[in-house]
NULUMDREN-780513 format. One line per field, with one value per atom (N, C-alpha, C, O): residue number from 1; residue in one letter; atom name; x negated, y, z. Coordinates in steps of 0.02 Angstrom, whole numbers, always signed. Last residue first. Layout:
BEGIN
seq	c(NUM	...)
type	c(a	...)
atom	c(CA	...)
east	c(X	...)
north	c(Y	...)
up	c(Z	...)
% end
This chain:
BEGIN
seq	c(116	116	116	116	115	115	115	115	114	114	114	114	113	113	113	113	112	112	112	112	111	111	111	111	110	110	110	110	109	109	109	109	108	108	108	108	107	107	107	107	106	106	106	106	105	105	105	105	104	104	104	104	103	103	103	103	102	102	102	102	101	101	101	101	100	100	100	100	99	99	99	99	98	98	98	98	97	97	97	97	96	96	96	96	95	95	95	95	94	94	94	94	93	93	93	93	92	92	92	92	91	91	91	91	90	90	90	90	89	89	89	89	88	88	88	88	87	87	87	87	86	86	86	86	85	85	85	85	84	84	84	84	83	83	83	83	82	82	82	82	81	81	81	81	80	80	80	80	79	79	79	79	78	78	78	78	77	77	77	77	76	76	76	76	75	75	75	75	74	74	74	74	73	73	73	73	72	72	72	72	71	71	71	71	70	70	70	70	69	69	69	69	68	68	68	68	67	67	67	67	66	66	66	66	65	65	65	65	64	64	64	64	63	63	63	63	62	62	62	62	61	61	61	61	60	60	60	60	59	59	59	59	58	58	58	58	57	57	57	57	56	56	56	56	55	55	55	55	54	54	54	54	53	53	53	53	52	52	52	52	51	51	51	51	50	50	50	50	49	49	49	49	48	48	48	48	47	47	47	47	46	46	46	46	45	45	45	45	44	44	44	44	43	43	43	43	42	42	42	42	41	41	41	41	40	40	40	40	39	39	39	39	38	38	38	38	37	37	37	37	36	36	36	36	35	35	35	35	34	34	34	34	33	33	33	33	32	32	32	32	31	31	31	31	30	30	30	30	29	29	29	29	28	28	28	28	27	27	27	27	26	26	26	26	25	25	25	25	24	24	24	24	23	23	23	23	22	22	22	22	21	21	21	21	20	20	20	20	19	19	19	19	18	18	18	18	17	17	17	17	16	16	16	16	15	15	15	15	14	14	14	14	13	13	13	13	12	12	12	12	11	11	11	11	10	10	10	10	9	9	9	9	8	8	8	8	7	7	7	7	6	6	6	6	5	5	5	5	4	4	4	4	3	3	3	3	2	2	2	2	1	1	1	1)
type	c(s	s	s	s	i	i	i	i	k	k	k	k	e	e	e	e	n	n	n	n	v	v	v	v	l	l	l	l	g	g	g	g	a	a	a	a	k	k	k	k	l	l	l	l	i	i	i	i	l	l	l	l	k	k	k	k	h	h	h	h	f	f	f	f	e	e	e	e	c	c	c	c	s	s	s	s	l	l	l	l	e	e	e	e	f	f	f	f	f	f	f	f	t	t	t	t	f	f	f	f	e	e	e	e	s	s	s	s	i	i	i	i	g	g	g	g	e	e	e	e	r	r	r	r	a	a	a	a	v	v	v	v	v	v	v	v	i	i	i	i	i	i	i	i	n	n	n	n	y	y	y	y	q	q	q	q	q	q	q	q	k	k	k	k	l	l	l	l	n	n	n	n	p	p	p	p	i	i	i	i	e	e	e	e	a	a	a	a	y	y	y	y	v	v	v	v	i	i	i	i	e	e	e	e	r	r	r	r	l	l	l	l	r	r	r	r	r	r	r	r	k	k	k	k	i	i	i	i	l	l	l	l	n	n	n	n	r	r	r	r	m	m	m	m	t	t	t	t	a	a	a	a	h	h	h	h	g	g	g	g	i	i	i	i	k	k	k	k	k	k	k	k	t	t	t	t	v	v	v	v	a	a	a	a	f	f	f	f	g	g	g	g	v	v	v	v	k	k	k	k	i	i	i	i	d	d	d	d	k	k	k	k	t	t	t	t	k	k	k	k	s	s	s	s	p	p	p	p	s	s	s	s	v	v	v	v	y	y	y	y	l	l	l	l	t	t	t	t	i	i	i	i	a	a	a	a	k	k	k	k	g	g	g	g	s	s	s	s	f	f	f	f	h	h	h	h	e	e	e	e	g	g	g	g	a	a	a	a	r	r	r	r	y	y	y	y	v	v	v	v	y	y	y	y	n	n	n	n	f	f	f	f	q	q	q	q	y	y	y	y	r	r	r	r	k	k	k	k	k	k	k	k	l	l	l	l	r	r	r	r	n	n	n	n	a	a	a	a	k	k	k	k	k	k	k	k	l	l	l	l	m	m	m	m)
atom	c(N	CA	C	O	N	CA	C	O	N	CA	C	O	N	CA	C	O	N	CA	C	O	N	CA	C	O	N	CA	C	O	N	CA	C	O	N	CA	C	O	N	CA	C	O	N	CA	C	O	N	CA	C	O	N	CA	C	O	N	CA	C	O	N	CA	C	O	N	CA	C	O	N	CA	C	O	N	CA	C	O	N	CA	C	O	N	CA	C	O	N	CA	C	O	N	CA	C	O	N	CA	C	O	N	CA	C	O	N	CA	C	O	N	CA	C	O	N	CA	C	O	N	CA	C	O	N	CA	C	O	N	CA	C	O	N	CA	C	O	N	CA	C	O	N	CA	C	O	N	CA	C	O	N	CA	C	O	N	CA	C	O	N	CA	C	O	N	CA	C	O	N	CA	C	O	N	CA	C	O	N	CA	C	O	N	CA	C	O	N	CA	C	O	N	CA	C	O	N	CA	C	O	N	CA	C	O	N	CA	C	O	N	CA	C	O	N	CA	C	O	N	CA	C	O	N	CA	C	O	N	CA	C	O	N	CA	C	O	N	CA	C	O	N	CA	C	O	N	CA	C	O	N	CA	C	O	N	CA	C	O	N	CA	C	O	N	CA	C	O	N	CA	C	O	N	CA	C	O	N	CA	C	O	N	CA	C	O	N	CA	C	O	N	CA	C	O	N	CA	C	O	N	CA	C	O	N	CA	C	O	N	CA	C	O	N	CA	C	O	N	CA	C	O	N	CA	C	O	N	CA	C	O	N	CA	C	O	N	CA	C	O	N	CA	C	O	N	CA	C	O	N	CA	C	O	N	CA	C	O	N	CA	C	O	N	CA	C	O	N	CA	C	O	N	CA	C	O	N	CA	C	O	N	CA	C	O	N	CA	C	O	N	CA	C	O	N	CA	C	O	N	CA	C	O	N	CA	C	O	N	CA	C	O	N	CA	C	O	N	CA	C	O	N	CA	C	O	N	CA	C	O	N	CA	C	O	N	CA	C	O	N	CA	C	O	N	CA	C	O	N	CA	C	O	N	CA	C	O	N	CA	C	O	N	CA	C	O	N	CA	C	O	N	CA	C	O	N	CA	C	O	N	CA	C	O	N	CA	C	O	N	CA	C	O	N	CA	C	O	N	CA	C	O	N	CA	C	O	N	CA	C	O	N	CA	C	O	N	CA	C	O)
east	c(-236	-220	-183	-166	-349	-314	-300	-346	-354	-361	-319	-261	-404	-379	-390	-430	-358	-396	-364	-302	-346	-310	-354	-383	-402	-420	-388	-401	-385	-420	-442	-494	-309	-378	-418	-479	-188	-221	-295	-337	-159	-168	-207	-252	-144	-200	-212	-268	-30	-94	-153	-206	+70	+52	-17	-56	+75	+55	+34	-16	+121	+55	+30	-28	+249	+200	+129	+83	+309	+301	+248	+207	+307	+273	+260	+205	+389	+319	+278	+222	+510	+481	+407	+367	+529	+521	+489	+445	+545	+490	+476	+418	+591	+605	+543	+494	+549	+543	+560	+546	+545	+606	+606	+657	+419	+473	+538	+583	+340	+338	+395	+417	+328	+388	+390	+438	+154	+216	+275	+271	+68	+79	+145	+187	-51	+20	+26	-5	-183	-164	-90	-69	-285	-217	-194	-188	-443	-406	-338	-334	-550	-490	-462	-459	-693	-664	-606	-612	-734	-710	-687	-663	-758	-813	-791	-824	-630	-668	-722	-729	-473	-544	-579	-560	-316	-363	-434	-454	-228	-230	-282	-291	-233	-257	-264	-302	-175	-247	-270	-324	-37	-75	-148	-180	+9	+38	-3	-3	-63	-75	-49	-81	-3	-73	-88	-121	+124	+117	+47	+39	+89	+122	+117	+107	+34	-7	+24	-12	+146	+87	+43	+17	+230	+251	+191	+187	+150	+169	+191	+173	+142	+81	+98	+64	+278	+246	+182	+170	+293	+335	+302	+300	+202	+190	+231	+206	+266	+199	+183	+154	+385	+387	+319	+316	+333	+373	+375	+369	+272	+232	+270	+241	+346	+329	+296	+293	+269	+324	+300	+240	+169	+220	+280	+337	+73	+119	+178	+231	-15	+40	+90	+145	-57	-68	-6	+49	-123	-57	-64	-74	-222	-223	-152	-126	-307	-245	-250	-279	-419	-403	-340	-321	-493	-439	-429	-431	-609	-594	-543	-549	-654	-620	-602	-583	-818	-746	-719	-755	-954	-918	-843	-806	-1022	-1002	-961	-937	-1035	-1094	-1077	-1114	-906	-932	-993	-1002	-841	-873	-903	-923	-689	-761	-788	-762	-541	-573	-647	-666	-396	-466	-502	-494	-231	-282	-350	-362	-85	-148	-197	-204	+93	+30	-28	-20	+203	+204	+137	+126	+173	+218	+214	+221	-5	+64	+107	+82	-176	-119	-53	-45	-335	-279	-216	-203	-509	-442	-389	-398	-668	-620	-552	-540	-797	-747	-707	-711	-883	-912	-860	-877	-801	-854	-874	-881	-711	-686	-737	-720	-802	-754	-726	-718	-874	-909	-860	-875	-773	-808	-843	-843	-741	-691	-725	-709	-863	-838	-786	-788	-872	-922	-901	-919	-765	-762	-811	-794	-714	-759	-754	-739	-629	-611	-651	-625	-557	-602	-581	-522	-539	-518	-575	-632	-565	-534	-513	-472	-609	-657	-630	-668	-493	-542	-593	-617	-350	-405	-454	-457	-189	-254	-307	-309	-41	-90	-156	-174)
north	c(-2501	-2539	-2603	-2641	-2389	-2449	-2490	-2512	-2217	-2273	-2332	-2323	-2091	-2149	-2212	-2255	-1931	-1994	-2049	-2053	-1784	-1838	-1900	-1920	-1684	-1687	-1745	-1754	-1637	-1700	-1709	-1738	-1531	-1517	-1580	-1577	-1595	-1562	-1548	-1553	-1630	-1683	-1655	-1687	-1505	-1546	-1606	-1629	-1462	-1427	-1468	-1467	-1550	-1548	-1516	-1539	-1512	-1580	-1583	-1616	-1381	-1393	-1463	-1471	-1407	-1370	-1380	-1388	-1477	-1509	-1473	-1506	-1375	-1438	-1474	-1500	-1279	-1263	-1327	-1332	-1351	-1329	-1313	-1329	-1365	-1424	-1406	-1442	-1233	-1272	-1332	-1348	-1130	-1167	-1206	-1210	-966	-1039	-1071	-1043	-832	-858	-935	-964	-800	-800	-827	-844	-792	-854	-857	-912	-673	-713	-778	-816	-674	-635	-679	-717	-813	-766	-729	-750	-861	-851	-798	-746	-972	-902	-898	-930	-1072	-1071	-998	-967	-1135	-1075	-1078	-1086	-1263	-1245	-1180	-1172	-1360	-1300	-1280	-1279	-1531	-1478	-1420	-1429	-1654	-1614	-1563	-1554	-1775	-1734	-1695	-1704	-1783	-1798	-1750	-1692	-1807	-1767	-1792	-1820	-1868	-1892	-1857	-1876	-1799	-1868	-1897	-1944	-1671	-1679	-1752	-1765	-1653	-1682	-1697	-1732	-1592	-1656	-1691	-1753	-1471	-1517	-1588	-1637	-1410	-1433	-1484	-1534	-1383	-1422	-1451	-1510	-1301	-1365	-1410	-1471	-1190	-1229	-1298	-1348	-1143	-1168	-1211	-1262	-1103	-1154	-1185	-1246	-1003	-1062	-1119	-1176	-910	-943	-1006	-1056	-873	-906	-942	-998	-811	-868	-908	-969	-704	-756	-819	-874	-631	-659	-714	-765	-595	-638	-669	-729	-513	-572	-621	-681	-408	-455	-519	-573	-393	-369	-425	-482	-454	-429	-404	-394	-468	-520	-493	-509	-374	-368	-416	-406	-410	-366	-355	-329	-584	-512	-474	-502	-721	-694	-618	-591	-859	-788	-767	-793	-983	-958	-883	-847	-1124	-1056	-1033	-1062	-1276	-1243	-1173	-1163	-1405	-1342	-1304	-1301	-1572	-1527	-1464	-1468	-1619	-1609	-1564	-1525	-1617	-1678	-1671	-1713	-1472	-1509	-1570	-1576	-1415	-1449	-1489	-1534	-1429	-1405	-1444	-1501	-1369	-1420	-1389	-1331	-1274	-1280	-1336	-1350	-1199	-1260	-1258	-1244	-1111	-1104	-1162	-1172	-1111	-1146	-1128	-1130	-1016	-1026	-1059	-1039	-1028	-1039	-1042	-1066	-1014	-981	-983	-944	-1075	-1018	-979	-918	-1108	-1128	-1066	-1010	-1132	-1089	-1123	-1162	-1156	-1190	-1153	-1145	-1119	-1103	-1139	-1151	-1166	-1165	-1145	-1152	-1070	-1122	-1114	-1064	-967	-1029	-1081	-1132	-858	-848	-914	-916	-910	-870	-866	-871	-972	-1012	-974	-1002	-859	-914	-955	-972	-784	-757	-811	-810	-871	-856	-830	-852	-864	-928	-918	-953	-729	-757	-826	-844	-716	-683	-713	-722	-864	-807	-780	-817	-976	-916	-855	-799	-1126	-1074	-1011	-993	-1275	-1207	-1166	-1170	-1399	-1397	-1327	-1320	-1389	-1414	-1409	-1413	-1357	-1304	-1325	-1283	-1432	-1433	-1378	-1354	-1359	-1382	-1382	-1336	-1416	-1364	-1395	-1450)
up	c(-1604	-1544	-1560	-1515	-1660	-1680	-1618	-1583	-1676	-1632	-1659	-1677	-1737	-1774	-1732	-1750	-1675	-1667	-1708	-1712	-1769	-1736	-1734	-1785	-1845	-1774	-1736	-1677	-1976	-1964	-1892	-1878	-2013	-1992	-1979	-1971	-2034	-2091	-2075	-2120	-1902	-1953	-2012	-2038	-1848	-1824	-1870	-1877	-1921	-1929	-1903	-1933	-1877	-1948	-1959	-1999	-1741	-1760	-1833	-1850	-1752	-1724	-1744	-1762	-1806	-1845	-1818	-1858	-1699	-1764	-1806	-1838	-1601	-1590	-1655	-1666	-1659	-1646	-1636	-1661	-1659	-1723	-1715	-1758	-1519	-1562	-1629	-1653	-1478	-1452	-1497	-1512	-1622	-1561	-1539	-1576	-1681	-1686	-1619	-1566	-1661	-1691	-1696	-1713	-1618	-1568	-1595	-1556	-1730	-1691	-1641	-1623	-1796	-1809	-1770	-1777	-1819	-1812	-1833	-1881	-1742	-1796	-1784	-1743	-1622	-1637	-1692	-1690	-1633	-1641	-1660	-1709	-1547	-1573	-1573	-1521	-1573	-1552	-1587	-1648	-1521	-1558	-1529	-1468	-1536	-1507	-1552	-1613	-1508	-1551	-1508	-1452	-1440	-1467	-1520	-1571	-1483	-1436	-1475	-1535	-1566	-1564	-1516	-1510	-1479	-1519	-1512	-1461	-1394	-1463	-1507	-1565	-1273	-1276	-1346	-1357	-1316	-1302	-1302	-1328	-1331	-1387	-1371	-1410	-1216	-1235	-1289	-1293	-1224	-1168	-1184	-1167	-1334	-1339	-1284	-1297	-1280	-1341	-1347	-1362	-1172	-1160	-1221	-1213	-1237	-1190	-1179	-1177	-1309	-1345	-1300	-1322	-1201	-1249	-1285	-1290	-1143	-1104	-1149	-1138	-1249	-1224	-1184	-1190	-1256	-1313	-1291	-1313	-1132	-1150	-1207	-1204	-1147	-1096	-1110	-1100	-1248	-1260	-1210	-1228	-1182	-1241	-1255	-1272	-1081	-1064	-1122	-1112	-1153	-1113	-1096	-1097	-1319	-1252	-1212	-1234	-1470	-1431	-1363	-1353	-1569	-1560	-1522	-1539	-1561	-1617	-1609	-1638	-1464	-1444	-1500	-1488	-1494	-1496	-1475	-1469	-1425	-1441	-1437	-1383	-1426	-1442	-1463	-1513	-1331	-1359	-1370	-1329	-1342	-1322	-1358	-1409	-1293	-1327	-1298	-1237	-1318	-1284	-1326	-1387	-1281	-1326	-1286	-1228	-1221	-1214	-1270	-1301	-1242	-1258	-1254	-1281	-1330	-1270	-1289	-1345	-1451	-1426	-1363	-1344	-1576	-1512	-1493	-1514	-1733	-1692	-1629	-1629	-1741	-1753	-1710	-1657	-1800	-1775	-1791	-1848	-1779	-1796	-1762	-1702	-1837	-1797	-1824	-1884	-1824	-1861	-1813	-1756	-1832	-1796	-1846	-1902	-1913	-1848	-1811	-1765	-2035	-2034	-1969	-1969	-2033	-2042	-2041	-2045	-2078	-2062	-2076	-2123	-2020	-2050	-2029	-1969	-2035	-2012	-2054	-2113	-1965	-2020	-1993	-1933	-1878	-1888	-1952	-1987	-1851	-1878	-1896	-1927	-1808	-1857	-1891	-1952	-1714	-1770	-1826	-1885	-1627	-1663	-1723	-1777	-1580	-1613	-1655	-1713	-1517	-1575	-1615	-1676	-1410	-1461	-1524	-1580	-1341	-1364	-1420	-1470	-1308	-1355	-1381	-1436	-1216	-1281	-1331	-1389	-1128	-1139	-1210	-1257	-1132	-1094	-1113	-1113	-1173	-1198	-1162	-1162	-1077	-1092	-1123	-1101	-1022	-1088	-1109	-1155	-894	-944	-1015	-1063	-827	-839	-892	-930	-906	-859	-876	-933	-934	-960	-905	-864	-860	-867	-892	-871)
% end
């Protein structure tokens, strides 16, 4: 589960990211990314009623949260991200969603370049 410090929750936070951020789209996911004033990365999720009934939306949110949770240590800090589920996401497997998310964060330039 994401820590409280890593969550976008308020409407004004979502509106700021939608308005001031860039977006990167894939087949099942769209990412909205904007710089943040806080030192932590913050992530929000949006799954509309167009996707399906409540059980399906909750399943998709759980999958997306787990994918993001696994990637947080590899992401640059001081960014706000909104992960938006697109129509047809229910047809994708967990692995396919994970691969697509990884491609989108690479495209957005959010991956840390740590040399070890």
